[in-house]
N, CA, C and O atoms as CSV, one atom per row, in Angstrom:
chain,resi,resn,atom,element,x,y,z
A,1,MET,N,N,-68.891,43.613,38.028
A,1,MET,CA,C,-69.410,44.956,38.053
A,1,MET,C,C,-68.284,45.987,38.019
A,1,MET,O,O,-68.393,47.022,37.361
A,2,VAL,N,N,-67.207,45.690,38.735
A,2,VAL,CA,C,-66.068,46.601,38.742
A,2,VAL,C,C,-65.469,46.702,37.345
A,2,VAL,O,O,-65.095,47.791,36.910
A,3,LYS,N,N,-65.373,45.568,36.633
A,3,LYS,CA,C,-64.813,45.585,35.281
A,3,LYS,C,C,-65.662,46.419,34.344
A,3,LYS,O,O,-65.134,47.146,33.502
A,4,VAL,N,N,-66.975,46.319,34.485
A,4,VAL,CA,C,-67.872,47.088,33.629
A,4,VAL,C,C,-67.697,48.581,33.900
A,4,VAL,O,O,-67.650,49.372,32.958
A,5,ARG,N,N,-67.600,48.977,35.159
A,5,ARG,CA,C,-67.386,50.381,35.493
A,5,ARG,C,C,-66.054,50.883,34.956
A,5,ARG,O,O,-65.967,51.995,34.434
A,6,LEU,N,N,-65.021,50.065,35.086
A,6,LEU,CA,C,-63.710,50.451,34.593
A,6,LEU,C,C,-63.740,50.641,33.081
A,6,LEU,O,O,-63.198,51.616,32.560
A,7,LEU,N,N,-64.377,49.704,32.380
A,7,LEU,CA,C,-64.500,49.826,30.930
A,7,LEU,C,C,-65.281,51.083,30.573
A,7,LEU,O,O,-64.911,51.798,29.642
A,8,GLY,N,N,-66.356,51.359,31.302
A,8,GLY,CA,C,-67.143,52.564,31.057
A,8,GLY,C,C,-66.323,53.819,31.266
A,8,GLY,O,O,-66.430,54.768,30.489
A,9,ALA,N,N,-65.510,53.836,32.303
A,9,ALA,CA,C,-64.660,54.994,32.568
A,9,ALA,C,C,-63.630,55.170,31.461
A,9,ALA,O,O,-63.345,56.294,31.046
A,10,MET,N,N,-63.075,54.068,30.985
A,10,MET,CA,C,-62.093,54.146,29.902
A,10,MET,C,C,-62.744,54.684,28.635
A,10,MET,O,O,-62.176,55.547,27.965
A,11,LEU,N,N,-63.934,54.179,28.300
A,11,LEU,CA,C,-64.629,54.652,27.102
A,11,LEU,C,C,-65.003,56.118,27.238
A,11,LEU,O,O,-64.905,56.872,26.270
A,12,ALA,N,N,-65.429,56.533,28.425
A,12,ALA,CA,C,-65.757,57.942,28.641
A,12,ALA,C,C,-64.524,58.810,28.435
A,12,ALA,O,O,-64.617,59.890,27.852
A,13,GLY,N,N,-63.383,58.353,28.904
A,13,GLY,CA,C,-62.144,59.097,28.700
A,13,GLY,C,C,-61.795,59.222,27.238
A,13,GLY,O,O,-61.286,60.254,26.802
A,14,MET,N,N,-62.066,58.173,26.473
A,14,MET,CA,C,-61.786,58.223,25.041
A,14,MET,C,C,-62.719,59.210,24.349
A,14,MET,O,O,-62.314,59.885,23.403
A,15,VAL,N,N,-63.965,59.299,24.811
A,15,VAL,CA,C,-64.907,60.240,24.216
A,15,VAL,C,C,-64.497,61.666,24.564
A,15,VAL,O,O,-64.573,62.562,23.723
A,16,LEU,N,N,-64.059,61.875,25.810
A,16,LEU,CA,C,-63.672,63.208,26.237
A,16,LEU,C,C,-62.355,63.656,25.619
A,16,LEU,O,O,-62.165,64.846,25.367
A,17,MET,N,N,-61.439,62.712,25.371
A,17,MET,CA,C,-60.126,63.052,24.830
A,17,MET,C,C,-59.791,62.160,23.634
A,17,MET,O,O,-58.782,61.455,23.660
A,18,PRO,N,N,-60.625,62.179,22.579
A,18,PRO,CA,C,-60.362,61.270,21.461
A,18,PRO,C,C,-59.071,61.569,20.726
A,18,PRO,O,O,-58.423,60.643,20.238
A,19,GLY,N,N,-58.677,62.821,20.629
A,19,GLY,CA,C,-57.470,63.180,19.885
A,19,GLY,C,C,-56.227,62.553,20.468
A,19,GLY,O,O,-55.335,62.139,19.728
A,20,MET,N,N,-56.153,62.475,21.792
A,20,MET,CA,C,-54.963,61.932,22.434
A,20,MET,C,C,-54.786,60.449,22.081
A,20,MET,O,O,-53.700,60.039,21.669
A,21,ALA,N,N,-55.824,59.659,22.235
A,21,ALA,CA,C,-55.717,58.233,21.929
A,21,ALA,C,C,-55.467,58.034,20.434
A,21,ALA,O,O,-54.661,57.189,20.043
A,22,LEU,N,N,-56.154,58.808,19.607
A,22,LEU,CA,C,-56.012,58.680,18.165
A,22,LEU,C,C,-54.612,59.058,17.708
A,22,LEU,O,O,-54.024,58.372,16.872
A,23,ALA,N,N,-54.067,60.158,18.258
A,23,ALA,CA,C,-52.736,60.593,17.859
A,23,ALA,C,C,-51.704,59.507,18.151
A,23,ALA,O,O,-50.817,59.262,17.333
A,24,GLN,N,N,-51.811,58.862,19.292
A,24,GLN,CA,C,-50.879,57.791,19.612
A,24,GLN,C,C,-51.068,56.635,18.644
A,24,GLN,O,O,-50.091,56.035,18.196
A,25,SER,N,N,-52.294,56.322,18.323
A,25,SER,CA,C,-52.582,55.236,17.408
A,25,SER,C,C,-52.036,55.540,16.014
A,25,SER,O,O,-51.411,54.683,15.390
A,26,ILE,N,N,-52.272,56.756,15.526
A,26,ILE,CA,C,-51.783,57.152,14.207
A,26,ILE,C,C,-50.259,57.110,14.184
A,26,ILE,O,O,-49.660,56.649,13.213
A,27,GLU,N,N,-49.639,57.590,15.251
A,27,GLU,CA,C,-48.174,57.575,15.328
A,27,GLU,C,C,-47.638,56.144,15.255
A,27,GLU,O,O,-46.677,55.873,14.534
A,28,GLU,N,N,-48.249,55.245,15.991
A,28,GLU,CA,C,-47.805,53.848,15.984
A,28,GLU,C,C,-48.060,53.202,14.622
A,28,GLU,O,O,-47.211,52.470,14.113
A,29,LEU,N,N,-49.217,53.469,14.035
A,29,LEU,CA,C,-49.515,52.923,12.709
A,29,LEU,C,C,-48.544,53.470,11.665
A,29,LEU,O,O,-48.127,52.744,10.762
A,30,THR,N,N,-48.186,54.736,11.785
A,30,THR,CA,C,-47.219,55.333,10.864
A,30,THR,C,C,-45.882,54.604,10.945
A,30,THR,O,O,-45.265,54.299,9.924
A,31,ARG,N,N,-45.450,54.333,12.159
A,31,ARG,CA,C,-44.199,53.594,12.346
A,31,ARG,C,C,-44.308,52.197,11.724
A,31,ARG,O,O,-43.391,51.750,11.035
A,32,GLN,N,N,-45.418,51.518,11.967
A,32,GLN,CA,C,-45.601,50.166,11.446
A,32,GLN,C,C,-45.691,50.159,9.921
A,32,GLN,O,O,-45.116,49.289,9.267
A,33,GLY,N,N,-46.412,51.125,9.357
A,33,GLY,CA,C,-46.556,51.188,7.902
A,33,GLY,C,C,-45.235,51.449,7.210
A,33,GLY,O,O,-44.938,50.853,6.175
A,34,THR,N,N,-44.442,52.342,7.782
A,34,THR,CA,C,-43.122,52.649,7.234
A,34,THR,C,C,-42.199,51.449,7.347
A,34,THR,O,O,-41.472,51.120,6.409
A,35,GLU,N,N,-42.232,50.803,8.496
A,35,GLU,CA,C,-41.381,49.632,8.712
A,35,GLU,C,C,-41.757,48.496,7.753
A,35,GLU,O,O,-40.879,47.845,7.188
A,36,ALA,N,N,-43.043,48.263,7.571
A,36,ALA,CA,C,-43.479,47.205,6.647
A,36,ALA,C,C,-42.986,47.495,5.232
A,36,ALA,O,O,-42.483,46.602,4.549
A,37,TYR,N,N,-43.130,48.742,4.795
A,37,TYR,CA,C,-42.662,49.113,3.462
A,37,TYR,C,C,-41.153,48.913,3.341
A,37,TYR,O,O,-40.673,48.348,2.359
A,38,ASN,N,N,-40.414,49.376,4.337
A,38,ASN,CA,C,-38.950,49.294,4.297
A,38,ASN,C,C,-38.428,47.872,4.340
A,38,ASN,O,O,-37.290,47.623,3.942
A,39,THR,N,N,-39.232,46.936,4.815
A,39,THR,CA,C,-38.817,45.526,4.835
A,39,THR,C,C,-39.366,44.765,3.630
A,39,THR,O,O,-39.214,43.547,3.539
A,40,GLY,N,N,-40.008,45.490,2.702
A,40,GLY,CA,C,-40.482,44.872,1.468
A,40,GLY,C,C,-41.889,44.311,1.539
A,40,GLY,O,O,-42.335,43.670,0.587
A,41,ASP,N,N,-42.596,44.527,2.621
A,41,ASP,CA,C,-43.972,44.040,2.759
A,41,ASP,C,C,-44.931,45.119,2.267
A,41,ASP,O,O,-45.594,45.790,3.058
A,42,CYS,N,N,-44.990,45.270,0.956
A,42,CYS,CA,C,-45.802,46.346,0.378
A,42,CYS,C,C,-47.291,46.132,0.617
A,42,CYS,O,O,-48.011,47.093,0.885
A,43,ALA,N,N,-47.767,44.897,0.527
A,43,ALA,CA,C,-49.189,44.619,0.761
A,43,ALA,C,C,-49.554,44.895,2.218
A,43,ALA,O,O,-50.605,45.473,2.495
A,44,GLY,N,N,-48.702,44.491,3.137
A,44,GLY,CA,C,-48.948,44.761,4.552
A,44,GLY,C,C,-48.911,46.239,4.844
A,44,GLY,O,O,-49.730,46.749,5.608
A,45,SER,N,N,-47.964,46.932,4.239
A,45,SER,CA,C,-47.856,48.370,4.413
A,45,SER,C,C,-49.107,49.063,3.869
A,45,SER,O,O,-49.622,49.995,4.486
A,46,GLU,N,N,-49.589,48.607,2.722
A,46,GLU,CA,C,-50.811,49.188,2.145
A,46,GLU,C,C,-51.971,49.080,3.134
A,46,GLU,O,O,-52.705,50.047,3.341
A,47,GLN,N,N,-52.134,47.915,3.739
A,47,GLN,CA,C,-53.229,47.729,4.697
A,47,GLN,C,C,-53.112,48.701,5.871
A,47,GLN,O,O,-54.106,49.264,6.329
A,48,ILE,N,N,-51.891,48.885,6.345
A,48,ILE,CA,C,-51.687,49.789,7.482
A,48,ILE,C,C,-51.999,51.229,7.089
A,48,ILE,O,O,-52.668,51.943,7.836
A,49,TRP,N,N,-51.516,51.665,5.909
A,49,TRP,CA,C,-51.780,53.043,5.490
A,49,TRP,C,C,-53.256,53.263,5.221
A,49,TRP,O,O,-53.765,54.357,5.464
A,50,ARG,N,N,-53.954,52.254,4.728
A,50,ARG,CA,C,-55.408,52.389,4.536
A,50,ARG,C,C,-56.113,52.534,5.889
A,50,ARG,O,O,-57.101,53.258,6.010
A,51,ARG,N,N,-55.601,51.847,6.887
A,51,ARG,CA,C,-56.164,51.985,8.232
A,51,ARG,C,C,-55.931,53.402,8.770
A,51,ARG,O,O,-56.822,54.000,9.373
A,52,VAL,N,N,-54.730,53.925,8.545
A,52,VAL,CA,C,-54.448,55.302,8.970
A,52,VAL,C,C,-55.440,56.250,8.307
A,52,VAL,O,O,-55.972,57.150,8.956
A,53,LEU,N,N,-55.687,56.048,7.019
A,53,LEU,CA,C,-56.576,56.947,6.283
A,53,LEU,C,C,-58.032,56.804,6.719
A,53,LEU,O,O,-58.801,57.756,6.587
A,54,ARG,N,N,-58.428,55.644,7.232
A,54,ARG,CA,C,-59.778,55.522,7.789
A,54,ARG,C,C,-59.920,56.397,9.038
A,54,ARG,O,O,-60.993,56.929,9.320
A,55,GLU,N,N,-58.832,56.532,9.769
A,55,GLU,CA,C,-58.841,57.336,10.990
A,55,GLU,C,C,-58.582,58.820,10.715
A,55,GLU,O,O,-59.074,59.689,11.435
A,56,SER,N,N,-57.812,59.097,9.676
A,56,SER,CA,C,-57.357,60.463,9.401
A,56,SER,C,C,-57.292,60.666,7.886
A,56,SER,O,O,-56.209,60.651,7.301
A,57,PHE,N,N,-58.460,60.858,7.251
A,57,PHE,CA,C,-58.538,60.867,5.797
A,57,PHE,C,C,-57.717,61.973,5.149
A,57,PHE,O,O,-57.199,61.790,4.048
A,58,ASP,N,N,-57.592,63.097,5.802
A,58,ASP,CA,C,-56.852,64.220,5.214
A,58,ASP,C,C,-55.384,64.232,5.624
A,58,ASP,O,O,-54.787,65.301,5.753
A,59,ASN,N,N,-54.811,63.083,5.826
A,59,ASN,CA,C,-53.423,62.937,6.232
A,59,ASN,C,C,-52.567,62.831,4.970
A,59,ASN,O,O,-52.491,61.768,4.353
A,60,ALA,N,N,-51.929,63.925,4.593
A,60,ALA,CA,C,-51.141,63.966,3.352
A,60,ALA,C,C,-50.023,62.928,3.363
A,60,ALA,O,O,-49.771,62.277,2.350
A,61,LEU,N,N,-49.364,62.774,4.489
A,61,LEU,CA,C,-48.274,61.808,4.588
A,61,LEU,C,C,-48.779,60.383,4.342
A,61,LEU,O,O,-48.113,59.598,3.667
A,62,ALA,N,N,-49.933,60.055,4.876
A,62,ALA,CA,C,-50.490,58.715,4.682
A,62,ALA,C,C,-50.853,58.476,3.216
A,62,ALA,O,O,-50.625,57.386,2.692
A,63,HIS,N,N,-51.416,59.486,2.553
A,63,HIS,CA,C,-51.718,59.344,1.117
A,63,HIS,C,C,-50.422,59.147,0.323
A,63,HIS,O,O,-50.367,58.345,-0.610
A,64,HIS,N,N,-49.390,59.888,0.707
A,64,HIS,CA,C,-48.098,59.759,0.039
A,64,HIS,C,C,-47.547,58.337,0.218
A,64,HIS,O,O,-47.147,57.698,-0.754
A,65,TRP,N,N,-47.529,57.850,1.459
A,65,TRP,CA,C,-47.014,56.502,1.711
A,65,TRP,C,C,-47.878,55.436,1.064
A,65,TRP,O,O,-47.362,54.414,0.610
A,66,LEU,N,N,-49.181,55.658,1.016
A,66,LEU,CA,C,-50.041,54.705,0.316
A,66,LEU,C,C,-49.639,54.641,-1.152
A,66,LEU,O,O,-49.625,53.567,-1.753
A,67,GLY,N,N,-49.314,55.787,-1.722
A,67,GLY,CA,C,-48.827,55.804,-3.105
A,67,GLY,C,C,-47.587,54.952,-3.282
A,67,GLY,O,O,-47.482,54.202,-4.252
A,68,TYR,N,N,-46.633,55.059,-2.341
A,68,TYR,CA,C,-45.433,54.206,-2.389
A,68,TYR,C,C,-45.814,52.723,-2.432
A,68,TYR,O,O,-45.324,51.958,-3.262
A,69,THR,N,N,-46.703,52.346,-1.511
A,69,THR,CA,C,-47.042,50.921,-1.387
A,69,THR,C,C,-47.777,50.420,-2.622
A,69,THR,O,O,-47.586,49.280,-3.044
A,70,LEU,N,N,-48.614,51.269,-3.196
A,70,LEU,CA,C,-49.342,50.866,-4.406
A,70,LEU,C,C,-48.407,50.752,-5.604
A,70,LEU,O,O,-48.511,49.811,-6.391
A,71,ALA,N,N,-47.491,51.713,-5.742
A,71,ALA,CA,C,-46.525,51.653,-6.841
A,71,ALA,C,C,-45.639,50.415,-6.699
A,71,ALA,O,O,-45.296,49.774,-7.692
A,72,CYS,N,N,-45.278,50.089,-5.483
A,72,CYS,CA,C,-44.456,48.911,-5.202
A,72,CYS,C,C,-45.140,47.637,-5.695
A,72,CYS,O,O,-44.474,46.665,-6.052
A,73,GLN,N,N,-46.472,47.648,-5.711
A,73,GLN,CA,C,-47.249,46.494,-6.153
A,73,GLN,C,C,-47.725,46.629,-7.601
A,73,GLN,O,O,-48.545,45.845,-8.077
A,74,ASN,N,N,-47.194,47.636,-8.286
A,74,ASN,CA,C,-47.530,47.917,-9.685
A,74,ASN,C,C,-49.002,48.276,-9.881
A,74,ASN,O,O,-49.570,48.018,-10.943
A,75,LYS,N,N,-49.615,48.868,-8.865
A,75,LYS,CA,C,-50.981,49.389,-8.950
A,75,LYS,C,C,-50.859,50.880,-9.257
A,75,LYS,O,O,-51.141,51.740,-8.422
A,76,LEU,N,N,-50.432,51.148,-10.479
A,76,LEU,CA,C,-49.997,52.505,-10.814
A,76,LEU,C,C,-51.121,53.533,-10.849
A,76,LEU,O,O,-50.929,54.663,-10.400
A,77,ASP,N,N,-52.292,53.165,-11.374
A,77,ASP,CA,C,-53.402,54.124,-11.392
A,77,ASP,C,C,-53.761,54.554,-9.973
A,77,ASP,O,O,-53.965,55.737,-9.700
A,78,ALA,N,N,-53.832,53.582,-9.083
A,78,ALA,CA,C,-54.166,53.879,-7.686
A,78,ALA,C,C,-53.047,54.669,-7.023
A,78,ALA,O,O,-53.313,55.564,-6.221
A,79,ALA,N,N,-51.797,54.349,-7.348
A,79,ALA,CA,C,-50.665,55.090,-6.782
A,79,ALA,C,C,-50.718,56.547,-7.208
A,79,ALA,O,O,-50.520,57.442,-6.386
A,80,ILE,N,N,-50.981,56.790,-8.476
A,80,ILE,CA,C,-51.070,58.162,-8.985
A,80,ILE,C,C,-52.202,58.909,-8.295
A,80,ILE,O,O,-52.045,60.072,-7.924
A,81,ALA,N,N,-53.334,58.251,-8.123
A,81,ALA,CA,C,-54.460,58.885,-7.424
A,81,ALA,C,C,-54.075,59.231,-5.987
A,81,ALA,O,O,-54.460,60.280,-5.471
A,82,SER,N,N,-53.326,58.359,-5.354
A,82,SER,CA,C,-52.895,58.610,-3.984
A,82,SER,C,C,-51.901,59.775,-3.925
A,82,SER,O,O,-51.995,60.627,-3.042
A,83,TYR,N,N,-50.952,59.810,-4.861
A,83,TYR,CA,C,-50.026,60.949,-4.926
A,83,TYR,C,C,-50.788,62.248,-5.215
A,83,TYR,O,O,-50.482,63.295,-4.644
A,84,ASP,N,N,-51.780,62.168,-6.103
A,84,ASP,CA,C,-52.584,63.364,-6.402
A,84,ASP,C,C,-53.258,63.889,-5.143
A,84,ASP,O,O,-53.296,65.098,-4.918
A,85,ARG,N,N,-53.789,62.988,-4.317
A,85,ARG,CA,C,-54.446,63.413,-3.074
A,85,ARG,C,C,-53.417,64.004,-2.104
A,85,ARG,O,O,-53.691,65.002,-1.438
A,86,ALA,N,N,-52.246,63.392,-2.027
A,86,ALA,CA,C,-51.190,63.930,-1.161
A,86,ALA,C,C,-50.812,65.343,-1.616
A,86,ALA,O,O,-50.613,66.235,-0.791
A,87,ILE,N,N,-50.717,65.536,-2.915
A,87,ILE,CA,C,-50.366,66.852,-3.471
A,87,ILE,C,C,-51.495,67.852,-3.235
A,87,ILE,O,O,-51.244,69.020,-2.938
A,88,GLU,N,N,-52.718,67.399,-3.366
A,88,GLU,CA,C,-53.862,68.274,-3.093
A,88,GLU,C,C,-53.815,68.776,-1.645
A,88,GLU,O,O,-54.097,69.943,-1.376
A,89,LEU,N,N,-53.461,67.892,-0.731
A,89,LEU,CA,C,-53.396,68.245,0.684
A,89,LEU,C,C,-52.135,69.029,1.038
A,89,LEU,O,O,-52.147,69.857,1.949
A,90,ASN,N,N,-51.040,68.762,0.311
A,90,ASN,CA,C,-49.770,69.449,0.558
A,90,ASN,C,C,-49.134,69.785,-0.790
A,90,ASN,O,O,-48.291,69.033,-1.281
A,91,PRO,N,N,-49.528,70.899,-1.386
A,91,PRO,CA,C,-49.057,71.248,-2.728
A,91,PRO,C,C,-47.559,71.520,-2.831
A,91,PRO,O,O,-47.037,71.663,-3.937
A,92,ASN,N,N,-46.870,71.592,-1.720
A,92,ASN,CA,C,-45.425,71.845,-1.732
A,92,ASN,C,C,-44.595,70.589,-1.528
A,92,ASN,O,O,-43.406,70.684,-1.223
A,93,ASP,N,N,-45.185,69.430,-1.685
A,93,ASP,CA,C,-44.488,68.156,-1.475
A,93,ASP,C,C,-43.758,67.737,-2.753
A,93,ASP,O,O,-44.312,67.041,-3.605
A,94,ALA,N,N,-42.518,68.172,-2.864
A,94,ALA,CA,C,-41.717,67.882,-4.060
A,94,ALA,C,C,-41.545,66.377,-4.267
A,94,ALA,O,O,-41.537,65.905,-5.404
A,95,ILE,N,N,-41.410,65.634,-3.192
A,95,ILE,CA,C,-41.196,64.190,-3.315
A,95,ILE,C,C,-42.448,63.515,-3.881
A,95,ILE,O,O,-42.334,62.573,-4.664
A,96,ALA,N,N,-43.629,63.979,-3.501
A,96,ALA,CA,C,-44.865,63.415,-4.057
A,96,ALA,C,C,-44.934,63.664,-5.560
A,96,ALA,O,O,-45.344,62.790,-6.323
A,97,TYR,N,N,-44.528,64.866,-5.979
A,97,TYR,CA,C,-44.496,65.142,-7.423
A,97,TYR,C,C,-43.499,64.230,-8.127
A,97,TYR,O,O,-43.787,63.721,-9.210
A,98,ASN,N,N,-42.343,64.022,-7.533
A,98,ASN,CA,C,-41.343,63.144,-8.123
A,98,ASN,C,C,-41.881,61.713,-8.240
A,98,ASN,O,O,-41.758,61.081,-9.289
A,99,ASN,N,N,-42.472,61.216,-7.164
A,99,ASN,CA,C,-42.971,59.846,-7.181
A,99,ASN,C,C,-44.149,59.684,-8.135
A,99,ASN,O,O,-44.310,58.641,-8.768
A,100,ARG,N,N,-44.966,60.726,-8.230
A,100,ARG,CA,C,-46.048,60.721,-9.217
A,100,ARG,C,C,-45.440,60.632,-10.622
A,100,ARG,O,O,-45.947,59.909,-11.479
A,101,GLY,N,N,-44.361,61.368,-10.846
A,101,GLY,CA,C,-43.675,61.304,-12.130
A,101,GLY,C,C,-43.144,59.915,-12.430
A,101,GLY,O,O,-43.222,59.450,-13.568
A,102,LEU,N,N,-42.604,59.249,-11.417
A,102,LEU,CA,C,-42.120,57.876,-11.618
A,102,LEU,C,C,-43.241,56.944,-12.047
A,102,LEU,O,O,-43.079,56.152,-12.975
A,103,ALA,N,N,-44.375,57.041,-11.370
A,103,ALA,CA,C,-45.511,56.171,-11.698
A,103,ALA,C,C,-46.042,56.484,-13.098
A,103,ALA,O,O,-46.364,55.576,-13.864
A,104,LEU,N,N,-46.129,57.768,-13.423
A,104,LEU,CA,C,-46.580,58.155,-14.764
A,104,LEU,C,C,-45.616,57.647,-15.834
A,104,LEU,O,O,-46.041,57.170,-16.886
A,105,SER,N,N,-44.335,57.750,-15.561
A,105,SER,CA,C,-43.325,57.256,-16.494
A,105,SER,C,C,-43.470,55.752,-16.708
A,105,SER,O,O,-43.380,55.264,-17.834
A,106,ASP,N,N,-43.695,55.025,-15.616
A,106,ASP,CA,C,-43.880,53.576,-15.722
A,106,ASP,C,C,-45.106,53.216,-16.552
A,106,ASP,O,O,-45.169,52.130,-17.129
A,107,GLN,N,N,-46.075,54.118,-16.614
A,107,GLN,CA,C,-47.270,53.901,-17.438
A,107,GLN,C,C,-47.069,54.371,-18.875
A,107,GLN,O,O,-47.952,54.192,-19.715
A,108,GLY,N,N,-45.923,54.966,-19.160
A,108,GLY,CA,C,-45.671,55.477,-20.504
A,108,GLY,C,C,-46.224,56.871,-20.735
A,108,GLY,O,O,-46.220,57.358,-21.866
A,109,GLU,N,N,-46.698,57.518,-19.686
A,109,GLU,CA,C,-47.235,58.878,-19.767
A,109,GLU,C,C,-46.081,59.872,-19.582
A,109,GLU,O,O,-45.992,60.558,-18.563
A,110,LEU,N,N,-45.199,59.935,-20.590
A,110,LEU,CA,C,-43.947,60.662,-20.421
A,110,LEU,C,C,-44.109,62.172,-20.284
A,110,LEU,O,O,-43.405,62.795,-19.488
A,111,GLU,N,N,-45.018,62.768,-21.041
A,111,GLU,CA,C,-45.208,64.223,-20.924
A,111,GLU,C,C,-45.731,64.587,-19.535
A,111,GLU,O,O,-45.269,65.556,-18.933
A,112,ALA,N,N,-46.677,63.826,-19.031
A,112,ALA,CA,C,-47.216,64.080,-17.694
A,112,ALA,C,C,-46.140,63.827,-16.638
A,112,ALA,O,O,-46.065,64.540,-15.638
A,113,ALA,N,N,-45.310,62.810,-16.866
A,113,ALA,CA,C,-44.220,62.517,-15.935
A,113,ALA,C,C,-43.235,63.686,-15.880
A,113,ALA,O,O,-42.819,64.109,-14.801
A,114,ILE,N,N,-42.871,64.197,-17.047
A,114,ILE,CA,C,-41.942,65.330,-17.103
A,114,ILE,C,C,-42.531,66.542,-16.390
A,114,ILE,O,O,-41.814,67.260,-15.693
A,115,ALA,N,N,-43.828,66.775,-16.558
A,115,ALA,CA,C,-44.478,67.903,-15.867
A,115,ALA,C,C,-44.387,67.716,-14.346
A,115,ALA,O,O,-44.156,68.681,-13.617
A,116,SER,N,N,-44.565,66.486,-13.871
A,116,SER,CA,C,-44.436,66.225,-12.428
A,116,SER,C,C,-43.004,66.437,-11.957
A,116,SER,O,O,-42.770,67.034,-10.906
A,117,TYR,N,N,-42.043,65.943,-12.745
A,117,TYR,CA,C,-40.627,66.145,-12.384
A,117,TYR,C,C,-40.280,67.633,-12.367
A,117,TYR,O,O,-39.591,68.107,-11.463
A,118,ASP,N,N,-40.762,68.366,-13.375
A,118,ASP,CA,C,-40.498,69.809,-13.434
A,118,ASP,C,C,-41.041,70.517,-12.193
A,118,ASP,O,O,-40.392,71.405,-11.640
A,119,ARG,N,N,-42.239,70.113,-11.762
A,119,ARG,CA,C,-42.833,70.742,-10.569
A,119,ARG,C,C,-42.018,70.383,-9.331
A,119,ARG,O,O,-41.816,71.226,-8.457
A,120,ALA,N,N,-41.549,69.139,-9.247
A,120,ALA,CA,C,-40.706,68.738,-8.107
A,120,ALA,C,C,-39.439,69.583,-8.057
A,120,ALA,O,O,-39.031,70.039,-6.988
A,121,ILE,N,N,-38.828,69.786,-9.199
A,121,ILE,CA,C,-37.602,70.599,-9.271
A,121,ILE,C,C,-37.893,72.053,-8.925
A,121,ILE,O,O,-37.111,72.705,-8.234
A,122,GLU,N,N,-39.021,72.554,-9.411
A,122,GLU,CA,C,-39.410,73.931,-9.103
A,122,GLU,C,C,-39.589,74.127,-7.589
A,122,GLU,O,O,-39.178,75.143,-7.028
A,123,LEU,N,N,-40.204,73.142,-6.953
A,123,LEU,CA,C,-40.452,73.235,-5.508
A,123,LEU,C,C,-39.163,73.066,-4.700
A,123,LEU,O,O,-38.982,73.704,-3.663
A,124,ASN,N,N,-38.278,72.207,-5.181
A,124,ASN,CA,C,-37.038,71.948,-4.445
A,124,ASN,C,C,-35.899,71.716,-5.427
A,124,ASN,O,O,-35.612,70.569,-5.767
A,125,PRO,N,N,-35.247,72.773,-5.889
A,125,PRO,CA,C,-34.168,72.634,-6.873
A,125,PRO,C,C,-32.986,71.796,-6.373
A,125,PRO,O,O,-32.174,71.337,-7.177
A,126,ASN,N,N,-32.884,71.595,-5.083
A,126,ASN,CA,C,-31.777,70.810,-4.517
A,126,ASN,C,C,-32.121,69.340,-4.348
A,126,ASN,O,O,-31.294,68.566,-3.865
A,127,TYR,N,N,-33.325,68.941,-4.735
A,127,TYR,CA,C,-33.754,67.540,-4.618
A,127,TYR,C,C,-33.125,66.771,-5.793
A,127,TYR,O,O,-33.679,66.728,-6.892
A,128,ALA,N,N,-31.980,66.177,-5.539
A,128,ALA,CA,C,-31.158,65.600,-6.605
A,128,ALA,C,C,-31.837,64.445,-7.352
A,128,ALA,O,O,-31.593,64.269,-8.546
A,129,ILE,N,N,-32.654,63.681,-6.699
A,129,ILE,CA,C,-33.287,62.537,-7.357
A,129,ILE,C,C,-34.145,63.014,-8.507
A,129,ILE,O,O,-34.766,62.201,-9.192
């Protein structure tokens, strides 16, 4: 009975303060998704970023990182769609435009790639890549 009450109290706290628990979860998932990508586990990273997006769909950073993981797996159409969503949410993300350009270039869409690169340069002329 004590365990049931404790569980009920914990769940009530989560209902009353969902943002706090979620923010910690998103932060930890962000760390895990980035780490998985950086160690070459693109499929694992994709799963983590998709989980972040289930919790926080309008998370521009998560859409951007999902694009990285998809491009890493040569899922270029999906990567471009993910970069497009990241750009929609954060139109000043020069790196998203650059990465979108890379994916477009890999698909042979050179004019569209150049337009993405031009926008990245316009947003951040010091972004050397």
